[in-house]
N, C-alpha and C positions, 0 to 999 in steps of 0.2 A: 729689270726686264721690261720690254715693251710689249704689253698685252695685245696692242693693235697690230703688231707685226709677228704674230705667232710666237710670242714669248722670246723674241730675239734679245740676246744679251746686249746691253748698252756698253759700248767700248769705254774702258777706263773708269767705270763706275763700280768700285769695289770697296768704298768707304762705308761707314755706318750711317752717313747721311747722304741724301740725294736731293738736289735742287733741280727740278724740271725746267728745261729751257723752252719747251713747247707744251701745249695742251695735249693730253692723251690719257691712256690707261696704263698704269705701271704696277709692277709687282716686284717683290724682293725674293731672292733665293738664298737660303742660308745652308751652309755645309759645315758640319762639325763631326770629326772622327768618322768620316764615311757616310754619315746620315745626311740626307738632303731634304729640305722642306721648302715649299713655295707658298708665299702669302696669297691672299685674294687680290684681285686687281683693284686698284684705287683710281678713281677718276680725278684728274687734275685739269681744271679749266680756269684757273685763276692767273694764268700766265699772259702777260701783255697789258697794254694800256688802253683804256676805253674813254679817254678824256673828251673826245669829240662827239660822243653820242650819249651823254648822260641825260637822265631824266631831269626836267625842270621841276622845281617846287616839291620834291619828295621829302618827307620827314618820317623818321622812325623814332618811337618813344614808348616807354621810358628806356633809357640806357644809363646805367645797367638795369637789368630786369630779372625776374624770377622764372623765366621761361614763357612768359606771356608779354607780347608787345604789339603795338599798333603800327601799321604802315599807312601813311596818308600820301597818296600819289599826286595830289595837286590837280589832277584832271581825271575825268572818267575815261578809262581805256576799254576798248571792246574786248581785248584779251591781254592778260598779264600772267606771266609765269614767275613764281617765287620759289627759289631753291636755297635751302639753308645747308651750309657745309660746316663740318667741324674743323678743328685746327690741322688735321692731316688730310683734308680734302674729301672725306667721305660725305655722301649726301645724307643728311638727317631728315630733311623734309623737302618734298617737291610737290607744289600745288599749282593748279591753273585756275584763274578766276576770270569770269566773263563780266563785262560791263561793271567794272569796279573802280572805286576811288579810295575807299577806306576798308582796310583788311585787318582783322585781328588774327595773330598767329600765336599758337600755343605749341610748345615742343618739350620733350623730355630730354634730359641729358645732364651731364655733370657741369658744375660751374666752369666757365672758361670763355674763350673768345671764339666766336663763330662768324662766318661770312654769309650775309644775305645777298643773293643775286636777284635783282628785279629786272625782268626783261619784258618789253612790250614789242610791238611790231617793228619799231624803228630804233629803240634805245635799250641800253643796258646800264645798270647802276649796281655797284657793289658797295655794301655798307657793313662795317664791323658791328657786331652785336656782342655785348658783354653780359653773360649770365652769372648772377651771384650764386 
C-alpha cells in the first residue's frame, strides 16, 4: 500500500516481498480468515543512483563495528544530515550537525547491515555499515 496516496493498493503487488521502484512510504496489509491488519508505514528512500553527487574524501570507520563508528567528512560542512536506516528501511537515527568534519555516531540495534545516508547542501553519499 502507498501511504503517500491515502493507502492506495499497489497494482499486482500481492507477494510476500516487495521491491520499491520509487522512493516513498509503504505499508503492507495482511488478510487471513477474514481478519485484516495493516503495518506501520516504512520510509523507502534508497531507490535510485546518486553517482554524480557523492561527497569527496568521506571515510567511515571501523567497519564492522559494535554500534559506534566515526564519520570523517574530509571537509568542514556548514550543515550535514546523517540518517541511519536498518535493512528494511526504517530510520534508526537521524541527526543534523552544524560546522562539522568529524562525527562519532553511536546507535543501538541488533547485529546486521545498516545504510548511512550523509547529506550536505549539495551532495548525498550512502555507505553500508556492518554491526557485529
